[in-house]
Backbone as CSV, one residue per row, in Angstrom:
resi,resn,N_x,N_y,N_z,CA_x,CA_y,CA_z,C_x,C_y,C_z
1,MET,-19.459,9.265,-13.988,-18.178,9.921,-13.568,-17.050,8.903,-13.858
2,THR,-15.958,9.467,-14.513,-14.898,8.620,-14.896,-13.780,8.927,-13.860
3,VAL,-13.030,7.886,-13.707,-11.944,7.934,-12.697,-10.593,7.808,-13.356
4,ALA,-9.552,8.643,-13.001,-8.243,8.539,-13.544,-7.660,7.236,-13.016
5,ILE,-7.217,6.329,-13.770,-6.692,4.944,-13.345,-5.346,5.095,-12.687
6,VAL,-4.365,5.927,-13.232,-3.149,6.008,-12.574,-3.115,6.398,-11.179
7,PRO,-3.779,7.405,-10.766,-3.840,7.811,-9.387,-4.591,6.756,-8.546
8,LEU,-5.571,6.129,-9.095,-6.265,5.069,-8.411,-5.397,3.943,-8.080
9,VAL,-4.637,3.469,-8.992,-3.733,2.280,-8.736,-2.757,2.657,-7.689
10,GLU,-2.022,3.869,-7.860,-1.109,4.327,-6.948,-1.641,4.426,-5.520
11,ALA,-2.822,4.957,-5.348,-3.526,5.053,-4.064,-3.795,3.653,-3.426
12,LEU,-4.082,2.635,-4.305,-4.371,1.355,-3.683,-3.024,0.577,-3.356
13,VAL,-2.015,0.748,-4.068,-0.756,-0.031,-4.010,0.083,0.610,-2.795
14,ARG,0.275,1.942,-2.792,1.310,2.502,-1.883,0.957,2.082,-0.379
15,PRO,-0.161,2.022,0.165,-0.212,1.502,1.565,0.231,0.063,1.740
16,LEU,0.229,-0.776,0.741,0.521,-2.185,0.822,2.026,-2.519,0.902
17,VAL,2.829,-1.580,0.271,4.220,-1.965,0.069,5.060,-1.346,1.159
18,ASP,6.310,-1.816,1.290,7.345,-1.281,2.177,8.029,-0.090,1.604
19,HIS,8.136,0.027,0.250,8.832,1.065,-0.489,7.824,1.806,-1.317
20,PRO,7.049,2.718,-0.760,5.951,3.314,-1.612,6.559,4.372,-2.599
21,GLU,7.722,4.798,-2.359,8.332,5.743,-3.363,8.636,5.094,-4.587
22,ALA,8.842,3.856,-4.655,9.186,3.029,-5.908,7.993,2.659,-6.670
23,VAL,6.830,2.963,-6.220,5.615,2.546,-7.074,5.330,3.617,-8.091
24,THR,5.271,3.110,-9.397,5.072,3.962,-10.518,4.021,3.164,-11.409
25,VAL,3.211,4.067,-12.066,2.250,3.424,-12.973,2.480,4.248,-14.335
26,THR,2.754,3.473,-15.402,2.861,4.093,-16.711,1.827,3.564,-17.583
27,GLN,1.533,4.389,-18.583,0.271,3.995,-19.443,0.793,3.958,-20.832
28,HIS,0.367,3.057,-21.607,0.598,2.955,-23.003,-0.484,2.221,-23.654
29,GLU,-0.571,2.448,-24.856,-1.763,1.862,-25.817,-1.205,0.822,-26.720
30,THR,-1.904,-0.247,-26.713,-1.655,-1.252,-27.723,-2.723,-1.337,-28.694
31,ALA,-2.659,-2.307,-29.624,-3.770,-2.344,-30.614,-5.186,-2.788,-29.948
32,GLU,-5.139,-3.604,-28.874,-6.323,-3.994,-28.275,-6.638,-3.371,-27.070
33,TYR,-5.715,-2.898,-26.208,-5.759,-2.383,-24.927,-5.277,-1.147,-24.673
34,MET,-5.755,-0.453,-23.549,-5.069,0.694,-22.845,-4.384,-0.130,-21.642
35,ALA,-3.083,-0.123,-21.754,-2.298,-0.896,-20.802,-1.789,-0.068,-19.741
36,PHE,-1.653,-0.419,-18.497,-1.078,0.313,-17.352,-0.087,-0.681,-16.800
37,ASP,1.163,-0.276,-16.655,2.220,-1.104,-16.079,2.495,-0.511,-14.658
38,LEU,2.347,-1.514,-13.766,2.564,-1.108,-12.311,3.967,-1.589,-12.009
39,THR,4.852,-0.736,-11.638,6.208,-1.192,-11.252,6.474,-0.821,-9.791
40,VAL,7.024,-1.856,-9.089,7.191,-1.777,-7.643,8.632,-2.234,-7.423
41,ASP,9.154,-1.997,-6.106,10.482,-2.434,-5.686,10.429,-3.901,-5.788
42,PRO,11.630,-4.583,-6.174,11.627,-6.099,-6.176,11.348,-6.764,-4.814
43,GLU,11.532,-6.059,-3.659,11.178,-6.634,-2.374,9.694,-6.582,-2.180
44,ASP,8.961,-5.830,-2.956,7.548,-5.669,-2.684,6.691,-6.470,-3.730
45,ILE,7.303,-7.107,-4.687,6.623,-7.745,-5.757,5.705,-8.889,-5.150
46,GLY,6.174,-9.606,-4.129,5.394,-10.640,-3.579,4.123,-10.127,-2.775
47,THR,4.288,-8.962,-2.179,3.181,-8.363,-1.502,2.143,-7.865,-2.405
48,VAL,2.573,-7.347,-3.639,1.562,-6.733,-4.579,0.859,-7.977,-5.287
49,ILE,1.483,-9.117,-5.513,0.895,-10.326,-6.210,0.000,-11.047,-5.151
50,GLY,0.558,-11.220,-3.942,-0.238,-11.812,-2.900,-0.120,-13.399,-2.998
51,ARG,-0.759,-13.986,-2.046,-0.878,-15.454,-2.037,-1.768,-15.948,-3.099
52,GLN,-1.290,-16.679,-3.970,-1.844,-17.371,-5.111,-2.557,-16.240,-5.923
53,GLY,-1.831,-14.995,-5.975,-2.350,-13.988,-6.891,-3.591,-13.217,-6.475
54,ARG,-3.899,-13.434,-5.235,-5.194,-12.752,-4.751,-5.213,-11.294,-4.755
55,VAL,-4.065,-10.736,-4.314,-4.077,-9.201,-4.203,-4.049,-8.695,-5.703
56,ALA,-3.249,-9.231,-6.586,-3.218,-8.844,-7.957,-4.561,-9.078,-8.590
57,GLN,-5.270,-10.084,-8.313,-6.626,-10.266,-8.851,-7.587,-9.249,-8.363
58,ALA,-7.418,-8.840,-7.075,-8.321,-7.828,-6.509,-8.001,-6.469,-7.071
59,LEU,-6.771,-6.182,-7.411,-6.387,-4.884,-7.949,-6.938,-4.761,-9.372
60,ARG,-6.753,-6.000,-10.088,-7.233,-5.890,-11.497,-8.782,-5.862,-11.531
61,ALA,-9.518,-6.453,-10.561,-10.926,-6.307,-10.515,-11.480,-4.905,-10.307
62,VAL,-10.742,-4.139,-9.350,-11.030,-2.754,-9.154,-10.822,-1.937,-10.435
63,VAL,-9.741,-2.137,-11.009,-9.233,-1.354,-12.162,-10.207,-1.576,-13.398
64,TYR,-10.582,-2.892,-13.613,-11.460,-3.228,-14.712,-12.865,-2.792,-14.440
65,GLY,-13.201,-2.695,-13.150,-14.578,-2.314,-12.932,-14.818,-0.799,-12.913
66,VAL,-13.836,-0.058,-12.916,-13.902,1.444,-12.964,-14.370,1.885,-14.352
67,LYS,-15.320,2.906,-14.354,-15.661,3.472,-15.662,-14.592,4.364,-16.059
68,SER,-14.020,3.994,-17.206,-12.879,4.704,-17.766,-13.237,5.412,-19.033
69,PRO,-12.518,6.547,-19.221,-12.766,7.274,-20.493,-12.297,6.587,-21.832
70,TYR,-11.688,5.508,-21.714,-11.064,4.883,-22.903,-12.034,3.893,-23.587
71,THR,-11.980,3.956,-24.917,-12.787,3.044,-25.693,-12.288,1.655,-25.777
72,LYS,-10.989,1.450,-25.443,-10.443,0.186,-25.488,-10.557,-0.509,-24.105
73,ARG,-10.402,-1.748,-23.954,-10.375,-2.450,-22.686,-9.129,-2.083,-21.908
74,VAL,-9.125,-2.041,-20.632,-8.139,-1.639,-19.689,-7.388,-2.998,-19.246
75,ARG,-6.087,-2.854,-19.191,-5.261,-3.999,-18.731,-4.169,-3.457,-17.710
76,LEU,-4.086,-4.100,-16.649,-3.070,-3.836,-15.506,-2.011,-4.936,-15.498
77,ASN,-0.827,-4.483,-15.830,0.379,-5.421,-15.809,1.217,-5.130,-14.540
78,ILE,1.646,-6.042,-13.926,2.589,-5.917,-12.762,3.896,-6.218,-13.178
79,VAL,4.958,-5.238,-13.114,6.188,-5.380,-13.684,7.212,-5.212,-12.508
80,LYS,8.184,-6.099,-12.414,9.348,-5.947,-11.499,10.408,-5.123,-11.990
81,GLN,10.990,-4.210,-11.118,12.043,-3.313,-11.685,13.238,-4.080,-12.060
């Protein structure tokens, strides 16, 4: 069973932030990766990254561990608006 990554990331991040309406995930392909850019409100960037990057690391672990339909490796980037 494959999981759509965009709704997965949105579902994981929206409960964490103060501005869930600002959470967007865009997908683009590079030569090596299928990249997903997570954009959050500037006030929420610290929450999404977490202390010493622990929340970001956990998000990436979940995304990288999901069986995806892509032949390339998946990468999650956290972008500030």
